[in-house]
N, C-alpha and C positions, 0 to 999 in steps of 0.2 A: 568538858568531861565532869564538871561538878554536878550536873544534873544526874548523870549516870551514877556517880558516887552516892548521891542522896537516895536514889531509888534502890540501889543495892543495899544501902544501910537499912532502909525500910524493910526490905526483903529479909535481912538477917534478924532485925528486931522482932518482926512479926513471928518468925519461925522459932525464935529463941534458941538458936543454934550457934555454936562456936565453930568457925571454920578456920581456926589457926592452922590445922593440919593441911589446909589447902593454900596457906600463905595469903589469906584474904587481905591483910593490911598492905602487903606488897602489891597485890593485884589492884587494889583501889588506888594506891599511890601511882602506879604505872599505867593506868588506863590510857589508851585502849589496850596496850600490851598484846596479849595473845588474841584478843578480840579484834585487832586491827587487820587491815588488808595486808597481803593478798589472801591469806588463809583463814581469816576470821571476819567477824561482822558483829556489830552492835547496833540495835535499834531502840529508839526511845519513842513512845507514843505520847502525844500531847492532845489535850482537849481544851477548847476555849470555853470559859465559864460564861453563862448567860449574862451575869452582871458585870463582866469585864471581858468583852469579846476581843479586845485588842491584845490581851495577854494570854499566851498558851500556858496551860498547867500540865506538868508531866504526870502521867497516870499509868505508865507501864514501861517495861524494859524486857529485852531478851538478847542473848548473846550466843556466839558460835565460836568455837576454837577447834584447831586440828588436834587429833589424837595420834601423833606419829608413832608412839610406842605400840599401837595396835595395828596400824597400817596406813599407807598413803591415802587411801580413799575413805578414811573414817574420821568423822568429826563428832563433836559433843555440843549439845544445846546446854546453855548455862543461864542461870540467874533470871529465869522467867518470873516476872512479878507484875501483878495488876493491882493498883491501889484500890482499897475498899470502895471508894466512890465510883469506880468504873467497872466493878464486878457485875456480872449478869448482863453485860452489854454485847458480848461476843468479842471483846477486845483480846482476851486470852487466845482464842482460836485464831484471830487475825495475826497476832504476834507469832504464834507457832507456824502458821502458813507462810508468813514472811521469812522466818529464819530457815524453813525448809527450802524455800525457793532460793535464798541466798546460798545455802549449802550446795544446791545443784549448780548454781552459777560458778561456784568455786571448784567444781569438779568432784565433789565428794559423792560416794555411792552409798554410804551407810551413816546414819546419825544415831548416836547413843545419848542417854541421859541417866542420871541417878536422881532419886527423889526419896521422900519419906512416906511410909505407909499411911501416916496420919493425915497427909494432904489429899484427902479423898477427892475433892473437886478437881485438883490438878491431875491426879491419876486418871480420873474419868476422861478428862480432856485429852490426855496423851493417848488413851485407848481409841477415842473417837478420831484422832488424827493419824491412826495407823501404827502406833507404837505397840510392841508386844514385849512381854518379859524376855530377858536375855540373861546369860551368865554374868556374874560379877566381872567388872573390868577395871576396877580401881581399888584403892585401900581406904574407902570411906569407913570410919570406925563406928558409925551409928548403927545400933542393933536393928532398927526398923527400916533400913535402906532398901529400896527396890531399884532394879536396873531394867531399863527398857531400850529397845532399838527398833529402827525401821529402815527399810530400803528406800533409797531416794530415786 
């Protein structure tokens, strides 16, 4: 789980956001936590460097957790992150497609996510993957938060 922690810390540093309101330190310490089976999932993408083909390098992450407060068939995509070196390769879309398929296998019918308006590329990706704006479903305090959902 150390690789997951490292990628999530990169996610946080790049966005320059404080997720104390979500209990981020507890989340990191307890990984996989809510992202573990049977109701969650966590995927790490790795790439082999040309100069070091034997050693995989982590370049992306995405996670899934249940949202029982909203309903038994509802889940949330969390922590989608693609390292700068892997952007523009289609990895983000592959991670989203992977987590959607995992959600279907878990029996979920709806996937939600929250994001920030300033994350233009991510928001465009969500739209291409079938996510549409939805009503607020959590207590995210950031003023530019956007909420999306899609049927599975």
